C-alpha positions as CSV (number, residue, x, y, z in Angstrom):
1,M,122.0,123.7,75.7
2,T,120.1,120.5,76.3
3,A,123.3,118.5,76.5
4,F,124.6,121.1,79.1
5,F,121.6,120.7,81.4
6,S,121.8,116.9,81.0
7,E,125.5,117.0,82.1
8,I,124.6,119.2,85.1
9,G,121.8,116.8,86.1
10,S,124.2,113.9,85.8
11,F,126.7,115.7,88.0
12,F,124.2,116.4,90.8
13,T,122.9,112.8,90.5
14,S,126.4,111.5,91.0
15,V,127.0,113.9,94.0
16,I,123.8,112.7,95.7
17,L,124.7,109.0,95.2
18,V,128.2,109.6,96.7
19,V,126.7,111.4,99.7
20,S,124.2,108.6,100.1
21,Y,127.0,106.1,100.1
22,L,129.1,108.1,102.6
23,L,126.2,108.4,105.0
24,G,125.7,104.6,104.8
25,I,122.0,104.9,103.8
26,G,122.3,101.9,101.6
27,S,123.5,99.7,104.5
28,V,120.5,97.8,105.8
29,G,119.8,94.6,107.6
30,C,116.8,92.3,108.1
31,S,115.6,89.3,110.1
32,D,117.4,86.0,109.6
33,N,114.6,84.4,107.5
34,Y,115.2,86.9,104.6
35,E,118.2,88.5,102.9
36,L,118.4,91.7,100.9
37,V,119.1,90.9,97.2
38,K,119.1,94.4,95.8
39,Q,118.4,98.0,96.5
40,D,117.1,100.4,93.9
41,K,117.6,104.1,94.6
42,V,115.5,106.7,92.8
43,I,116.4,110.4,93.3
44,M,115.7,113.9,92.2
45,L,112.7,114.4,89.8
46,E,112.2,110.7,89.2
47,A,111.7,110.2,92.9
48,L,108.6,112.4,92.7
49,C,107.0,109.6,90.7
50,C,107.3,106.7,93.2
51,G,107.0,107.9,96.7
52,Q,103.8,106.2,97.7
53,G,103.0,102.9,95.9
54,M,104.4,100.3,93.5
55,C,103.3,97.1,91.9
56,T,104.1,94.9,88.9
57,D,102.4,92.8,86.3
58,G,105.6,90.9,85.6
59,E,106.5,92.9,82.5
60,F,106.5,96.5,83.9
61,L,106.5,98.2,87.2
62,Y,103.9,100.9,88.1
63,S,104.2,103.5,90.8
64,S,102.2,106.2,92.5
65,S,103.0,109.4,94.2
66,A,101.3,112.5,95.7
67,I,103.1,115.8,96.2
68,T,100.4,117.9,97.8
69,A,102.6,121.0,98.1
70,L,102.9,121.0,94.3
71,N,99.4,119.7,93.6
72,L,100.7,116.7,91.8
73,T,99.3,113.2,91.9
74,I,101.3,110.8,89.7
75,I,101.0,107.4,88.2
76,A,104.2,106.2,86.5
77,K,105.5,103.3,84.5
78,W,109.0,101.7,84.6
79,D,110.8,98.8,83.1
80,M,112.0,96.0,85.4
81,D,115.4,97.8,85.8
82,M,113.7,100.9,87.2
83,N,114.1,103.0,84.0
84,L,111.2,105.5,83.9
85,L,109.1,105.0,80.7
86,D,106.1,107.2,81.2
87,R,104.1,109.2,83.8
88,N,100.7,110.8,84.3
89,V,101.4,113.9,86.5
90,L,97.7,114.9,87.0
91,A,96.4,111.5,87.7
92,V,93.5,112.1,90.1
93,P,90.4,112.8,87.9
94,S,89.6,116.5,87.9
95,Q,86.0,115.7,88.8
96,L,87.1,114.2,92.1
97,T,89.5,117.0,92.9
98,K,86.9,119.7,92.2
99,T,84.0,118.0,93.9
100,Y,85.7,116.4,96.9
101,G,89.2,117.8,97.1
102,S,90.8,114.4,96.3
103,N,94.5,115.0,96.3
104,H,96.3,111.8,97.5
105,I,97.1,108.4,95.9
106,G,98.3,105.7,98.2
107,G,99.7,102.1,97.7
108,I,98.5,100.7,94.4
109,D,98.0,97.3,92.7
110,C,97.4,96.1,89.2
111,Y,95.7,93.2,87.5
112,D,94.6,92.3,83.9
113,G,95.8,95.6,82.4
114,I,94.3,97.8,85.1
115,I,96.0,99.8,87.9
116,Y,93.8,100.1,91.0
117,A,94.6,103.3,93.0
118,P,93.3,104.3,96.4
119,V,92.5,108.0,96.4
120,E,91.6,110.2,99.4
121,N,91.1,113.8,100.4
122,D,92.5,115.9,103.2
123,D,89.8,115.2,105.8
124,Y,89.4,111.6,104.8
125,S,85.7,112.1,104.2
126,R,85.8,110.6,100.7
127,N,87.7,107.4,99.8
128,F,87.8,106.1,96.2
129,I,89.3,103.3,94.1
130,V,90.3,104.8,90.8
131,L,91.1,102.7,87.7
132,Y,93.9,103.5,85.3
133,D,95.0,101.8,82.1
134,C,98.4,100.0,82.4
135,D,99.4,100.8,78.8
136,T,98.6,104.5,78.7
137,L,98.4,105.3,82.5
138,E,95.3,107.3,81.7
139,Y,92.2,107.3,83.9
140,T,89.7,104.7,82.5
141,G,86.6,106.7,83.5
142,K,85.8,104.3,86.3
143,Y,86.0,105.0,90.0
144,Y,84.3,103.5,93.0
145,N,83.3,105.1,96.2
146,L,84.5,103.1,99.2
147,T,83.7,105.7,101.8
148,S,82.5,103.9,105.0
149,E,82.3,104.3,108.7
150,Y,85.4,102.1,109.1
151,L,87.7,104.1,106.8
152,T,87.9,106.9,109.3
153,D,91.5,108.0,108.4
154,G,91.6,107.6,104.6
155,I,92.3,104.7,102.3
156,P,96.1,104.3,102.3
157,W,96.5,101.2,100.2
158,C,94.7,98.4,98.2
159,A,95.7,94.9,97.2
160,V,94.2,92.9,94.4
161,D,93.5,89.2,94.6
162,G,92.8,88.7,90.9
163,E,92.6,84.9,91.0
164,N,89.7,85.0,93.4
165,G,88.2,88.3,92.3
166,Y,88.7,90.4,95.4
167,L,90.2,93.7,96.5
168,Y,91.4,94.3,100.0
169,T,92.0,97.6,101.9
170,S,91.9,99.0,105.4
171,K,92.2,102.2,107.3
172,Y,95.6,103.4,108.4
173,S,95.8,103.3,112.2
174,D,94.7,100.8,114.8
175,V,93.7,98.3,112.2
176,T,91.7,95.3,113.6
177,E,90.0,94.2,110.3
178,I,90.6,94.2,106.6
179,L,87.8,95.1,104.2
180,Q,87.0,92.8,101.3
181,Y,85.3,93.9,98.1
182,N,84.3,92.3,94.8
183,L,86.9,93.3,92.2
184,S,84.3,93.5,89.4
185,D,82.1,96.2,90.9
186,M,83.6,97.1,94.3
187,S,80.6,95.8,96.1
188,F,81.3,95.1,99.8
189,V,81.8,91.4,100.7
190,K,82.9,91.2,104.3
191,T,85.3,92.2,107.0
192,L,88.3,90.0,107.8
193,K,88.9,90.1,111.5
194,L,92.6,90.1,112.5
195,N,93.9,88.4,115.6
196,K,96.4,91.2,116.1
197,K,96.0,94.9,115.9
198,L,98.3,96.6,113.3
199,D,99.1,100.2,113.0
200,R,100.2,102.6,110.2
201,I,99.6,100.2,107.3
202,Q,101.1,101.7,104.2
203,G,100.7,99.0,101.6
204,G,99.4,95.5,100.9
205,S,99.9,92.6,98.4
206,V,98.3,89.2,98.0
207,Y,100.4,86.2,97.3
208,N,99.7,82.5,97.7
209,G,96.7,83.0,100.0
210,M,98.5,85.5,102.2
211,L,98.0,89.3,102.5
212,Y,101.4,90.9,103.1
213,L,101.2,94.3,104.8
214,S,103.9,97.0,105.1
215,T,103.8,99.1,108.2
216,D,105.7,102.3,109.1
217,V,107.1,102.3,112.7
218,P,107.4,106.0,113.8
219,H,110.7,107.3,115.1
220,S,112.4,104.0,114.5
221,V,114.9,102.5,112.1
222,N,113.1,99.2,112.3
223,E,110.2,98.5,110.0
224,E,108.0,95.4,109.8
225,V,106.2,93.4,107.2
226,F,103.3,91.3,108.4
227,A,101.5,88.4,106.7
228,A,97.8,87.8,107.3
229,D,96.0,84.6,106.3
230,I,93.0,85.8,104.2
231,R,91.0,82.8,105.3
232,T,91.5,83.1,109.0
233,G,92.8,86.5,109.8
234,E,95.8,85.1,111.7
235,V,98.7,87.6,111.5
236,K,102.4,86.8,111.9
237,T,105.5,88.9,111.5
238,E,107.0,87.9,108.2
239,L,110.0,90.2,107.9
240,T,111.7,92.8,110.2
241,R,113.8,95.3,108.4
242,N,116.6,97.4,109.9
243,L,117.6,100.6,108.1
244,N,120.5,101.3,110.5
245,N,121.0,105.0,110.2
246,Y,117.9,107.1,110.6
247,D,114.1,107.1,110.4
248,N,112.6,107.1,106.9
249,E,109.0,106.3,106.0
250,A,108.1,102.8,105.0
251,E,105.6,102.8,102.1
252,D,104.0,100.3,99.8
253,I,104.8,96.6,99.3
254,F,104.4,94.2,96.4
255,V,105.1,90.5,96.5
256,Y,106.2,88.9,93.2
257,P,108.9,86.4,92.4
258,F,111.8,88.1,90.4
259,E,114.4,86.2,88.4
260,D,117.1,87.1,91.0
261,G,115.2,85.2,93.7
262,S,113.7,88.2,95.5
263,L,110.0,88.0,96.5
264,I,109.1,90.8,98.8
265,H,109.7,94.3,97.5
266,V,109.2,97.3,99.9
267,I,109.3,101.1,99.1
268,D,110.9,103.5,101.6
269,Y,110.6,107.3,101.3
270,D,114.0,108.5,102.2
271,K,113.4,111.9,103.7
272,L,116.9,113.1,102.9
273,L,117.6,112.0,99.3
274,G,114.8,110.2,97.5
275,V,113.1,106.8,97.4
276,N,114.6,103.3,98.0
277,I,113.1,100.0,96.8
278,Y,114.4,97.0,98.7
279,H,114.1,93.5,97.3
280,Y,114.3,90.6,99.7
281,K,114.3,86.8,99.3
282,A,113.5,84.1,101.8
283,V,116.4,82.0,103.1
């Protein structure tokens, strides 16, 4: 019986991949300064594990997802070929859910064996950074309250600068500044003023002194990645992505050099079939 259901699942997976190919969903372009190296497609139940955030420690990939209709908040672990290894399907601590209604995990990051996850509730009145163990995916018992007057529309992402001991985040819309916290205790350090207003920030990642930000452009097949200098706040457009066929939702970003030459990795929630992870290299 198990083998039967496995075969049925494989059949439907094959059908979805064929439909995806026929619709041309995998056909994407980007600005001339980058090229697409690889596209990973995650579908069906596995797609439920990675619709919001993703990061890597160089050995494994970690992802986050929030399915509010099913009351699921998920932290998952993958190998570098996107084979699912483990998942925590009730990831948000029950104490936060019961007390504050916390029910959403955004774009995550990891450092030194710890996953840092931004957690919010429906009315955005409580914003937390919750810590998980990279080995077990379990909640470590530590969370930090980052609720502030600035985070008026939740805490959609976080980015760890482990080398310098900081964590960065921002609100979602009309972003004019980035918030900087000490990684050790999440005490507030300062605001980083940006020289350009950004909107609908879904994810961030620190690499070589730059904060890379993934934004979702509504009702458009074009999405943008920006790079902000974390010393000066100067913002430039790093990568423009064209998804050609229809509007999906750009999600998290992580910046890490892979063996295939790719550096910038962006998650897109494909509203038709699942989740795509696009891997780009500079040219």
